C-alpha positions in Angstrom: 1.6 -10.0 12.8 -1.2 -9.5 15.3 0.3 -6.3 16.6 0.1 -4.7 13.1 -3.5 -5.8 12.5 -4.5 -4.1 15.8 -2.7 -1.0 14.8 -4.4 -0.9 11.4 -7.8 -1.4 13.1 -7.0 1.5 15.4 -6.0 3.6 12.3 -9.6 3.1 10.9 -11.0 4.7 14.1 -8.4 7.5 13.9 -9.2 8.3 10.3 -12.9 8.6 11.2 -12.1 10.8 14.2 -9.9 13.1 12.2 -12.4 13.4 9.3 -15.1 14.5 11.8 -13.1 16.5 14.3 -12.4 19.8 12.7 -10.3 21.0 15.7 -7.6 18.6 14.6 -5.1 20.3 12.3 -2.7 17.4 11.5 -2.9 13.7 11.4 0.5 12.0 11.4 0.7 8.3 10.5 4.0 6.5 10.9 4.4 3.5 8.6 6.8 0.9 7.3 7.3 0.2 3.6 4.9 -2.8 3.5 2.1 -0.9 5.3 2.3 2.5 3.5 -0.1 1.6 0.7 -2.9 0.1 2.9 -2.5 3.0 5.3 -3.0 5.5 2.4 -6.1 3.7 1.3 -7.5 3.9 4.8 -6.6 7.6 5.1 -8.4 8.4 1.9 -11.6 6.9 3.3 -11.8 10.1 5.3 -12.9 12.0 2.1 -16.0 9.9 2.0 -17.0 10.1 5.6 -16.2 13.7 6.3 -19.4 15.6 7.2 -18.0 18.8 5.5 -17.2 17.3 2.0 -13.6 18.2 2.3 -11.6 17.2 -0.8 -8.5 15.2 0.1 -5.6 16.4 -2.1 -3.1 13.6 -2.2 0.6 14.0 -3.1 2.8 10.9 -3.3 5.8 12.4 -5.0 9.1 11.6 -3.3 10.9 14.4 -1.5 14.0 14.0 -3.6 15.6 15.3 -6.8 16.4 18.9 -7.5 13.1 20.5 -6.7 12.1 17.9 -4.0 8.8 17.3 -5.9 7.2 20.8 -5.6 6.8 21.4 -9.3 4.8 18.2 -9.7 2.7 19.0 -6.7 2.0 22.4 -8.2 0.8 20.7 -11.4 -1.4 18.4 -9.4 -3.0 21.4 -7.6 -3.5 23.1 -11.0 -5.4 20.0 -12.2 -7.6 20.1 -9.1 -8.2 23.8 -9.5 -9.2 23.2 -13.2 -12.0 20.9 -12.0 -13.2 23.6 -9.6 -13.2 26.2 -12.4 -15.2 23.8 -14.6 -17.8 23.4 -11.8 -18.0 27.2 -11.2 -18.3 27.8 -15.0 -21.4 25.6 -15.1 -22.9 27.9 -12.4 -22.2 31.0 -14.5 -19.1 32.1 -12.5 -15.5 32.4 -13.7 -12.1 32.5 -11.9 -8.8 33.6 -13.3 -6.3 30.9 -14.3 -3.3 30.5 -12.1 0.2 31.4 -13.2 2.3 28.7 -14.9 3.9 26.3 -12.4 7.4 27.0 -13.3 8.8 27.6 -9.8 10.4 24.7 -7.9 10.0 25.7 -4.3 7.5 25.4 -1.5 6.5 29.0 -1.7 4.9 28.5 -5.1 3.0 25.5 -3.8 1.7 27.5 -0.8 0.5 30.2 -3.1 -1.4 27.7 -5.3 -2.8 26.0 -2.3 -4.2 29.3 -1.0 -5.6 30.0 -4.4 -7.2 26.5 -4.6 -8.8 26.9 -1.2 -10.3 30.3 -2.1 -11.6 29.1 -5.5 -13.1 25.9 -4.0 -14.8 27.7 -1.1 -17.9 28.2 -3.2 -18.4 24.5 -3.8 -16.8 22.5 -0.9 -15.1 22.8 2.5 -11.4 23.6 2.9 -9.2 20.8 1.7 -7.3 18.2 3.5 -3.7 17.9 2.1 -2.2 14.4 2.3 1.6 14.0 1.9 2.6 10.4 1.4 6.2 10.5 -0.1 7.8 7.1 -0.7 11.2 8.5 0.0 12.6 11.6 1.8 16.3 12.1 1.1 16.6 15.4 3.0 14.6 15.0 6.1 15.8 18.2 7.9 15.0 20.3 4.9 11.6 18.7 4.3 10.7 19.3 7.9 11.8 23.0 7.5 9.5 23.4 4.5 6.5 21.7 6.0 6.3 23.6 9.2 5.8 27.1 7.6 3.1 25.6 5.4 1.1 24.3 8.4 1.6 27.5 10.4 0.9 29.9 7.5 -2.0 32.2 8.5 -3.2 32.1 4.9 -3.6 28.3 5.2 -5.1 28.2 8.6 -8.3 26.5 7.4 -6.5 23.7 5.7 -5.8 20.4 7.5 -3.0 18.0 6.9 -2.1 14.3 6.9 1.5 13.2 6.8 2.2 9.5 6.1 5.9 9.1 6.8 8.4 6.4 7.8 10.4 8.3 10.4 9.6 10.7 13.2 12.4 13.1 12.4 10.5 14.7 9.5 7.4 15.7 11.5 8.3 15.2 15.2 8.9 18.8 15.9 5.7 19.8 14.2 3.7 17.4 16.3 5.2 18.9 19.5 4.4 22.4 18.3 0.7 21.6 17.6 0.1 19.6 20.8 -3.5 18.6 21.2 -4.3 19.7 17.6 -2.2 16.8 16.2 -3.4 13.2 16.1 -0.6 10.6 15.8 -1.1 7.0 14.6 1.8 4.5 14.7 1.4 1.7 12.2 4.9 0.2 12.6 5.7 -3.1 14.0 7.3 -3.0 17.5 10.7 -4.7 16.9 11.0 -5.7 20.6 7.6 -7.5 20.4 8.6 -9.3 17.2 11.9 -10.3 18.5 10.5 -11.5 21.7 7.9 -13.6 20.0 10.4 -15.2 17.7 12.8 -15.9 20.5 10.0 -17.6 22.5 9.0 -19.7 19.5 12.5 -20.9 18.9 13.1 -21.7 22.6 9.8 -23.7 22.7 10.8 -25.5 19.5 14.1 -26.5 20.9 12.5 -27.9 24.1 9.8 -29.8 22.3 11.7 -32.9 21.5 11.7 -35.0 18.3 8.5 -36.9 19.3 6.4 -33.7 19.6 3.7 -33.0 17.1 4.6 -30.8 14.1 3.2 -27.5 15.5 5.2 -28.0 18.7 8.4 -28.3 16.6 7.6 -24.7 15.4 7.4 -23.4 19.0 3.6 -23.4 19.3 1.7 -24.6 22.3 0.7 -28.2 22.5 -0.8 -30.7 25.1 1.8 -32.7 27.0 -0.5 -35.6 27.6 -1.3 -38.1 24.9 -4.3 -37.0 22.8 -7.3 -39.3 22.6 -7.9 -40.9 19.2 -10.0 -38.8 17.0 -13.2 -40.4 15.7 -15.4 -39.9 12.7 -19.1 -39.4 13.0 -19.6 -43.1 12.6 -17.6 -43.7 15.7 -14.7 -45.3 13.9 -11.2 -44.0 14.8 -9.8 -41.7 12.2 -6.5 -42.8 10.6 -3.4 -41.3 12.2 -1.3 -39.2 9.9 2.3 -40.1 9.8 4.7 -37.3 8.9 6.2 -37.7 5.4 9.7 -36.7 4.4 8.2 -33.6 2.9 6.6 -32.7 6.2 9.9 -33.0 8.0 11.6 -30.8 5.3 8.9 -28.1 5.6 9.3 -28.1 9.4 13.1 -27.7 9.2 12.7 -24.9 6.6 10.2 -23.0 8.8 12.6 -23.1 11.6 15.2 -21.5 9.3 12.6 -18.9 8.3 12.0 -18.0 11.9 15.7 -17.6 12.5 15.9 -15.4 9.4 13.0 -13.3 10.8 14.9 -13.0 14.1 18.0 -11.9 12.3 16.1 -9.3 10.3 14.6 -7.9 13.5 18.1 -7.2 14.7 19.2 -5.7 11.3 21.6 -8.6 10.7 21.2 -8.8 6.9 23.9 -11.4 6.1 22.6 -13.9 8.7 19.0 -13.4 7.6 19.9 -14.0 3.9 22.0 -17.1 5.0 19.0 -18.7 6.7 16.6 -17.8 3.8 19.0 -19.3 1.3 19.3 -22.4 3.5 15.5 -22.8 3.6 15.2 -22.3 -0.1 17.9 -24.8 -0.9 16.4 -27.4 1.5 13.0 -27.1 -0.1 14.4 -27.1 -3.6 16.4 -30.3 -2.9 13.3 -32.0 -1.7 11.3 -31.1 -4.8 9.1 -28.6 -3.0 9.7 -26.0 -5.7 6.9 -23.5 -5.3 7.6 -23.0 -1.6 11.3 -22.6 -2.5 10.5 -19.8 -4.9 8.4 -18.0 -2.3 11.3 -18.2 0.1 13.5 -16.7 -2.6 11.0 -13.9 -3.1 11.3 -13.1 0.6 15.1 -13.3 0.4 15.1 -10.8 -2.5 13.0 -8.3 -0.6 15.2 -8.8 2.5 18.3 -8.0 0.3 16.5 -4.8 -0.9 16.0 -3.5 2.6 19.8 -3.5 3.1 20.3 -1.1 0.1 21.1 -3.7 -2.5 18.3 -3.1 -5.0 20.3 -4.3 -8.1 21.1 -7.6 -6.4 17.4 -7.9 -5.3 16.1 -7.3 -8.8 18.4 -9.9 -10.3 17.1 -12.5 -7.7 13.5 -11.5 -8.6 14.2 -11.9 -12.3 15.5 -15.3 -11.6 12.5 -16.2 -9.6 10.1 -15.0 -12.3 11.9 -16.9 -15.0 11.9 -20.1 -13.0 8.2 -19.7 -12.0 7.3 -19.2 -15.7 9.3 -22.2 -16.8 7.5 -24.5 -14.4 4.0 -23.0 -15.0 3.3 -20.9 -11.9 2.4 -17.5 -13.3 1.1 -16.1 -10.0 4.6 -16.5 -8.4 6.1 -14.9 -11.5 3.6 -12.0 -11.2 4.5 -11.5 -7.5 8.2 -11.4 -8.4 7.8 -8.9 -11.3 5.5 -6.8 -9.1 8.1 -6.7 -6.3 10.7 -5.7 -8.9 8.5 -2.9 -10.2 8.0 -1.5 -6.7 11.7 -1.5 -6.0 12.5 0.3 -9.3 9.8 2.8 -8.8 11.2 3.6 -5.3 14.6 4.1 -6.9 12.9 6.5 -9.4 13.9 4.2 -12.3 10.5 4.7 -14.0 10.8 3.1 -17.5 12.2 -0.2 -16.2 9.5 0.0 -13.4 6.7 0.3 -16.0 8.2 -2.5 -18.0 8.3 -4.7 -14.9 4.6 -3.8 -14.2 3.8 -4.9 -17.8 5.4 -8.3 -17.1 3.6 -8.7 -13.8 0.2 -7.8 -15.4 0.8 -10.4 -18.1 1.7 -13.1 -15.6 -1.3 -12.2 -13.4 -3.7 -12.5 -16.3 -2.2 -15.9 -17.1 -3.0 -17.0 -13.5 -6.7 -16.7 -14.2 -9.1 -16.4 -11.2 -6.2 -17.0 -8.8 -4.6 -13.8 -9.9 -7.6 -11.5 -10.1 -6.9 -9.5 -6.8 -3.2 -9.1 -7.8 -4.2 -8.1 -11.3 -6.4 -5.3 -10.1 -3.7 -4.0 -7.8 -1.1 -4.1 -10.5 -3.3 -2.3 -13.0 -4.0 0.4 -10.4 -0.3 0.8 -9.5 0.8 0.9 -13.1 -2.0 3.4 -14.0 -1.0 5.8 -11.2 2.7 5.6 -12.2 1.8 6.3 -15.9 -0.2 9.4 -14.8 2.6 10.6 -12.4 5.0 10.4 -15.3 2.8 12.4 -17.6 1.3 9.5 -19.7 -2.2 10.1 -18.7 -4.0 8.3 -21.5 -2.1 5.1 -20.8 -2.7 5.5 -17.1 -6.4 5.9 -17.7 -6.5 2.8 -19.8 -4.9 0.8 -16.9 -7.3 2.2 -14.4 -10.4 1.5 -16.6 -9.2 -2.1 -17.1 -8.6 -2.5 -13.3 -12.2 -1.3 -12.7 -13.6 -3.6 -15.4 -11.7 -6.6 -13.9 -13.0 -5.7 -10.4 -16.6 -5.5 -11.6 -16.4 -8.9 -13.2 -15.0 -10.5 -10.1 -16.3 -11.6 -6.7 -16.6 -8.8 -4.0 -13.9 -10.5 -1.9 -11.4 -9.9 -4.8 -12.1 -6.1 -5.2 -9.6 -4.6 -2.7 -8.5 -1.2 -4.0 -11.3 -0.9 -6.6 -12.9 2.0 -4.8 -9.7 4.0 -5.1 -9.5 3.2 -8.8 -13.1 4.4 -9.4 -12.4 7.6 -7.4 -9.3 8.4 -9.4 -11.3 8.0 -12.7 -14.0 10.2 -11.3 -11.5 12.9 -10.5 -10.0 12.7 -14.0 -13.4 12.9 -15.7 -14.5 15.8 -13.5 -11.3 17.7 -14.5 -12.0 17.0 -18.2 -15.6 18.3 -17.9 -17.2 14.9 -18.4 -19.8 15.3 -15.6 -22.0 12.3 -16.4 -19.0 9.9 -16.5 -17.6 11.5 -13.4 -20.9 11.0 -11.5 -21.0 7.4 -12.6 -17.4 6.7 -11.5 -18.1 8.5 -8.2 -21.2 6.4 -7.6 -19.2 3.3 -8.3 -16.5 4.4 -5.9 -19.0 4.9 -3.1 -20.7 1.6 -3.9 -17.4 -0.3 -3.8 -16.5 1.4 -0.5 -19.8 0.4 1.0 -19.3 -3.1 -0.4 -15.9 -3.4 1.2 -17.5 -2.7 4.6 -20.6 -4.8 4.0 -19.7 -7.5 1.4 -23.2 -8.9 1.5 -24.5 -6.0 -0.7 -24.4 -7.5 -4.2 -26.3 -4.7 -6.1 -24.4 -3.5 -9.2 -24.0 0.1 -10.2 -24.8 1.1 -13.7 -21.8 2.3 -15.8 -22.0 5.4 -18.0 -19.8 4.8 -21.0 -17.4 7.5 -22.1 -13.8 7.9 -23.0 -12.0 9.5 -20.1 
């Protein structure tokens, strides 16, 4: 939707401002599920444009389970600190190792964060801490633990980014900080969406059966008869007469708009009814690929109303049918959606299995599936690493980078993040030459995403991460 695109463009400016304005302590970004990942990518650009070389420590663990993710965050901090210790050791300095991360509360995290800031002060500016939890099952408690962190005198030099889906978790903190907090809202305005859909449906109803196809979908159209179009030779171009398939598609798109309107009012059963009607209509007319795409949308709509098991069964059915008829890219999208749902439910082994199916299908799609394949390998790699299977995660990330390097620049979305993650891992393992190579690739890919006309490759230093 245009409104979301404008908000993401504004976010790019906000990320640059926050990275360069040291007086800002906190950047809060409100997101929806489908914008959380691109928002995180945009936020992490700040680490490459900050004039102070501040490391961005990123924590994506959900605020759930018994310890609310603090033990994993402590382990992530210990890994980052190990990289700093390695760098200082190369300069002839040593720092004591931290205590084992066996505590499960925010106080242990605060202690480790102070220790990291002190240890890293000799090589970089104070860090920016990025919290981007996919779920928060105890909003009030999380808010109560975040506020002391931000206000702690021992952490005064540290700055913070919170990527959250609700204002309740950080709203009070924003009020407390006043002008020191920057807020970006990357959520769709439901009133705008609803108003647009209602206007389109009203226009479509008033268009009349003789109106052109786009008018039957509610879009603007000239009321007067259009002059005949002519080819360069001066001869009139043939007039396209709508086929039965065209009429079927028009009717199904009207049902899709009504489904979107129902979703904007949180009317799940009505939305699913219209989506099912559109899918059945397309399937009956033999327009099978579009019918499967509608079923994908229906499954994700079901998931938003707390029915993940039912949504996963529908996605399995879509993937099976798509594979049967020879559309691997549709199957890859279905398996990818299932993996995301399972990961959000913290059902990690089935999520990784779903990612494996999605990767296999994306490979089978050839060039058409390259962009999705890179994203799937990146997501699977990060999930493997988060679950403690670092070697398998590294293998996925390295393959994602190799696929990106062999593809066109327009297909490399997310590749800079992959290279940066590999650079961080190599740095932590003391592999400085490989770390520098991956860092150079990350910077090159980031520049390339902003200026795609730059085709110069970056040399790769081989080494097992």
